[in-house]
N, C-alpha and C positions, 0 to 999 in steps of 0.2 A: 564395456560401455564407453562411448566417446564422451568428451567434455560436453558437447552439444546435447547429447541424449541425456546426460546426467542433469544438465540444467533443465531440459524439457520435463524430465520426471519430477524434479523439485517444483517446477513452475505449475504443472497442470494436474498432477496426481491428486491435488487437494480438492479439485472441483468434483462434486458428486452429480449423479444423474438428476437428482431433484433440482439442481441449480439450473438445469437447461431444458429438460424435456417439457414440451407443452408451451414453451414461451417464445417460439419463433413464429415468423410469418413469412409467407412467400414474398419474394423481393419485388419491390415497386421500381419503376423506371424513372430516372431523372434524365432529361435530355438537354443537350446544349449543342450549339452549332460549332463552337470552337473552344479551345482551352482558355482563350482570353475571356470568353463569355461565361464560362463555368466558374462558379464561386460558391461560397458558403450559403448564400441566399437561395441558390437552386435547391440545395438539400433542405434548407429550412422550409421552403415552399412545400416540398413533398411531406415533410414532417407535419406541417399544418394540415395538409389534405388528409393524411393518415389519421390525425386526431379526430377528424369528423367522420371517420369510417368505423365500422364495427371491427374489433380485433379478430383476425383470422388465425386460429391456431394451426401451426404447420404439421406436416406429417413427415415421417422419416422413410427414406427408401434404402437405407443402409442394409446390405445383406447380413444375415445372421453370422456368417463366418468372420466378418469384420466387427460386428457388434460385440461378439463374445470374446474378443481378444483380451489377454492380460496386457498390462502396460509395457512389459518388456517386449512383447510381440508387436504392439502398436508402434513402438520406437523403431522397429525395423522397416516400417513403411516410410520411405524417404524420396523426395523429389530428386531425379537424376541431375547430377551436377551440370550437365550441358543444357538443362532445361530451366536453370535459374533465370528469372526474368531480368532483363537488361545486362545479362552476362556478356552479350556480344557488342557492347558499346563501352565508352570511356567514362561513364558515370561512376562515381565512387559508391553508389548505392546499388543493391540488388534485392529482389524480392524472392522469397522461397515460400512455397505454399504447403500448408498442413493438410494432409488427407483426412477424410472422415474415418472414425474408428472408435470403439468403446462407447463412452457416453458423449463423445463429440460426433453426434449422429445426424445433424441437420445442416443443410448447406447455407453458405453465405455467398452473395454475389460480389465479385471484385472487378472493378473497372479501372482502366488506365486513362488518364487525361494527359493529352499532349497538344502540340500545335495543330494537329489534324482533327482534334475533337475528342469525343468520349467513346471508348470501345470496351466491351466486356472482355475480360481475360477468360477464355474458355477452358474448362476442365477437360483433360484427356487422360484416361487411366494409363496410357502408354508412356506418360511422362514420369511415372513413379516406379520405383523398385520396391516390390512387395516382399522382398526377402525370400524365404523358402516356400511361401504359399503362392498359389497360382489361382487367384479368383477368376471367376467367369467374367470376361470382358463385357459381355452383353448385360450382365447384372449391374455393371458400373456405369453404363451409358448415362450421361447427363447427371451424374451423382452430385457433382459440385464440390467445392473446397470447404474445409472446416475453419480455416483461418490462414494467416500468413505471418511471416517474420521478415524483418528488415536487416540486411547486412551492410556493414560499413567498416573501412579499415581504421578502427578506433585505436587499437593497441599497437599495431604494427602496420606502417604504410605499405609494406610489401606483402601483407597478408590481408586480402579484402574480405575474409570470411568471418569477421567478428560480428556476432549477433548483437544488435543494440536494442531491438524492440520485437515484441511478439504479441499478436492479437489472436486469442483463442479462447472460446467459451464465454457465453453470455456477453457482457460488456467489459470483460476483464482484459487488461493489457499490462505487460511488463516492459520496463525500460531500464537500461543500465548505462553508466558512464565508464570512463577509462579505469581499468583495473578492478572493476566490480563484477559480482556474480548475482544472478537473479535471486531475489528474495521477496520483497514486498510487491503486491499487485495494486495497480490503480483500477478504477472502474468508471464507467460512464455515468451511472446513476444508481442510487440505492432506493428501494421502496419498501417500507414497513419492515426494516431490519429489526429483529428482536421484538416484534409485535406479536401478541398471542395468536392473532388470526393467521399468521404465517407471512413469510417474506415473498415478494414478487421480484423476479429477476429480469429486468429489461435486457434486451440483447441487440447488439449491432447486427443488422440483417443485410446491410449493403455498404460497401466501401468504394471510394474513388481515390486513387493514388496518383498524384501529379508526378509525371516523369521528370526527375531533376535534370537540369543542364549539367554538362560535364564539369563545370566550375562550381556548382552548388555545394554548399556545406550543410544544407538542411533539406528535409523532405516534408512535403505537405500531404496529409491524409484526411479525407472527409469521411464521415460515417453517419449512417441513418440508424436511429435507435427506435425500437418498437417493443411494446409490451401491452398486456390487457388494459392498463390504465394510464399509459404515458407513451409519448413519442418524443423524438428529439433529433436535433442536428448538431454535429460536432465538426470542428476543424482542429486537427492536431498538427502543429508545426514542430517537428523534432529536430533539435540542434545538438548533435553528438559532441562530446568533449570530456574534459576532466569531470565536470558536472554535466550530465546530459539534461537539457531542459526541454519541456514540451509546453509550448504556448497553446492554450485551449480556448477556443471560442465556442460557446454552447448556447443553444436555445431549446427549451423544454416546453412541451405542451402536455396538459393532462386531459385524458378522456373523462376521468372521473376523479373525485377527491381521494386522497390517500391519507393514512394516519400519520405517516412520517416520510418526508421527502429528504433524501440524503444527497447533498451536492459535493462534488469532488471526493467521492468515497475512496477508501483504500483498505486493503485487507492484508494482514500479516500473521505471523506465528510467534507465540511465546509459550514455551513448554516449562522452562524453569530458568532461574538466574540467581544472581547474588542476593537479591532482595526476597527470593522465594526458592531456597535451595531444594534440590531433588532429595527425595527420601530413599532413593535406591542408589546402589553403588554404580558409579559411572565415571569413566576417565574424563568426561566433559563436564566441567563444573557449571557451564552455562550452555543453554541450547535455545536459541531464539533468532528470528530475523529482525526483530525490533525489541528494544527494552524499555521504551517509554513514549508517552505522548507529550509533545511540546506545543505551546501556542504563544502568540504575541497578540494580546487583546487590543481592541481599539483604544482603550484608555492608557495603553503603554505597558501594562503588566506582562511580564514574561513568566511562564509557569512550566514546571516539569513534573510529570505524573508517571512514576515507574509502573510498569505493567504487571498484572497478575494472571495466573492460570487458576481461576476460582473453582470452587466445588460446585457452585451453581451460577447460572448466567447472571452477569452483573452489567448494569448500565449506569454510566456517569455522564452528567451534563454540565457544561460550563457556559453559562449565558454571557453574552457580550453583544456589542454593537460595532459594526464595521471592522471585522477581524483583519489584522495585518499579516497574519501567517499562522499556519498550524500544520502538524504532521506527526507521523510515527517515525521515531529515530532509533538508530543503532549506535549508541554512544560508546559501547564497549568495543574498542578497536584493537585491543591487544590479542594476539594469537593465543596467548597463555590462558585467556578466559575460556577458550573453546577446545583447543588442542585437537581440532578436527581437520586433517589434511585432505579430506575428500570434499566436505561441504563448505569449508572456509567461511564460517559465519561472520568472521571479522571483516570480510569484504562485501557484505550485503549492504546495499544502499539505504540511506534514510530517504524518506519522501516528504518534501516540504511544499505546501500549497501557498502560493503568493497571490491573493485576490487582486484583481484589477478593479479600481474604482471602489465605490461604497456598496457593501452588501447589505447594509441595514441591520436590523435586530434579528437575533437568532441565537443559536448555540452550537458549540462544538460538542459532539457526542462521541463517547467512547464505549464500545461494547466488548466485553470480555466473556468468552465462551469456554467452558471446561473442555479440555482435550487430554487424551492419554498418550498421544504420540505427536511427532513433528510433521506428520503428513497432512494435518488440518490447519487451515488458516482460521484461527480462533479469535483473532483480534480485528475489529473493524472500527474505523473512525471516519467522520464526515461532518459537514456543515448542514444544519437544519434551519432554513429560514423561518422566521416567526410567522410569516404569512405566505402560504403557497398560492400559486396563481389559480384563478378560477378556470374551470374546464374551457378550453379553446383560447385562453389568453397565454401570451408568451412570457416565459421567465428567461431573461438573458443574464447570464453570469459568466464572466471570463476570468481566467486565472492562468498562472504558470505553475507547472509541476517541475520541481527540481530534485533530481536523483543524485545524491551527493554522499561523500564520506567525510566532508569537512563541516561537521555540525556547528563548530565554534564560529565559523565564518558567518553563519546565519544570524547570530545573536548580537546584541549590543555589546561591544567589546569592553565597555566600562563596568558591566555587571559580572559578578561572580556567578559561575554556573555549577550545577551538580555534575560530578564526574562518576559517582557510583553510590549505590545504596546497598549496604550490607545488613543481613538479618541473621540472628542466631539466638540461642538460649541466653538469657541474661545470667550474669555471674558477678560475684563480689570477691575481692581479694582479702583474705583474712590476715590476722596479725602474724600468722606463720608464713605469709606470702603465697599461700595456695589459693587458687581461684576455685570457687565452688558455685554451682548453679543455685540461684535463689528463687526459682519459680517464675521469674519474669521473662519477658520477651525483649530482646535488645535490637536496636537499629542504629547503625552508624551511617551518617551521611557525609560524604566528602565534597566540599565546595572548593573551587579554585579561589584565589585571592582577588578581591575587587581591584580594578585597575587604579593606579595613582594618576594624579593630574599630569605629572611629568615623570619622565623615566627614572630619575634619581631621587624622587620624593620618598619619604619614609612610608611604610605600609599603612594602609587605611585602617584605623582602629575600628573594630566591629564588636557587636554583641549579638545575641540570638533572640529572635522573635519566634515563639512557638505557641501553638494552640491545638486543641483537639475537640472532638464533639462530645466529650464528657463520658464516653463509654470505656474509659481506662483510667486507672490510678497511675500517675507518673512517678516512678521511683527515682529516676535520675533524668536530668535535663541539663547537659553540659556542653561547653564549647571550648575546643583546644586548638592551638596552632598545630598543623601537621607539617613537621620538618622535612618529610620525604617529598611531599607534593608542593610545599610552599603555600598551601592553602589552609583550610580550616576543616576540622572534623567535629561534627555534632554527634553526641552519644545520647541515646534515649533508652531508658529501661522502663517498661510499663507492664501492668497487669490488667488484662481485659476484664471488665465487670460482667458483661453479658456476651458470651461467645457466639450466641445466635444472631448478634447484630454486628455490623461492621464498625470499625474504628476509623474515623477520618482525622487526619493530621495535616498541619501546615507548618512550615518552618522557613525562615529567611534570615539572612545576615542584614543587620542594620547599623548605621552610623548615626547615633542620636535618633532623630525621627525620620531619617532618610534610609529607605531600603536600598542596599547596594548589591543585591543578588537577585537572581530569579527566585520564584517561590517554589519550594518543594512541597508538593501536594500528594499525600500518600493515603491509600485506603488499605487497611488490613481487612480482608474479606471476612464475612460472617463464617463461623464454623472453622476458621483456620486453627484456632487453639482449642476447639472442643474435642473431648475424648471420643 
């Protein structure tokens, strides 16, 4: 298996048929007389028109022999190297197209925008290598693409085949920066996630890719989104680098009201970690693409919420006004946390959303779904506006997506931040110096040290602010200097009162009445300590 195919497997095997089937529509056309005339508002105009039309469920023409493929077989279907789009010019970018197969069984339309205008990129089965199978060419006529990926010489200027972005399945897309591997997914829009009536998965049905000039260091992609109750227009400006950023301009229309509208959604995986150790024997002590949710609220608060793999679906909401940033992060960057030389979880990017302008009142919502293995994206986060647009009215929200491994750079450098949360059985050291379990649950939270005003100033004196929701008896609540990290360690020992209910906790470092750290906000899920 090649590195590219391994990444593809990790990126797409998590999507199930239910995410996609029945949610596509036949492609609509957007015309423009020239590349100069074509812009975001051409796509927005089509999205508006679609919102006034009845949703048309698509049908699949994928032959059974390609529909029934296992993923390893699907990986063998590859675009021939000489057919890479823009491979014959000096642009640093190339496009590579995904063939339909398995549950990627409905077509998208892909257009190219250049100085001569807008042209559809036509599907031709002869452009693909199907491996050992020889499908009937007639059965593949006009089948169409399933998606595409973008190549750019990110890690080695002499190797132009670094994959930096991929669009495949519903409105999912993945992006990476230098030295990163695919992990977390972004999405165009989320509708009714974790609502009892069931989730609706909007899908990008048509793309327009602007052909970059030879000197361009960015690429612009437009997308038209459609679903039974929503349409939308998107412009993605991808800027590859150490941190790859995607500037997103979006306009969403509703055909009908929804229970929950998720803006700038992202999906990730958390199986187990230091705050929720595995109960089975495994050489990997942690296994996740993200280990926590972070946000910077409009009132200035910074918060860190470690993730869980709960026994039952869990939804957490954090209300605020005009968020300054939020995202799922992978703070554990040491290889020793994972010891996985194949999947390299320490290289998975964090995804940080930086809103443009004021987003008003709403909430950051975190959804944690039980999973038994690492092939499922069981963590979802997004922004839910307090007021959704009325059917036919536009909702304009712009933002930047930052795919990074430098989480500390995102945060206020003056504040201490959480670097790990450890969980174990609680214990006490006896007079004989032997440690014995006391029936409690223990949590250790390591904070960095708050920054001093000047480099040579003495350390900032701190104390601990801690609270919980009353569903636990706190046996210990202590704060100690950590001589190894130079920061501070909080030790909590507690006994849960009602294990069928969650325990909510908050902790922060304070100097007098001034908070000098981000807020650690943790939920011990219900039934975690039940027999």
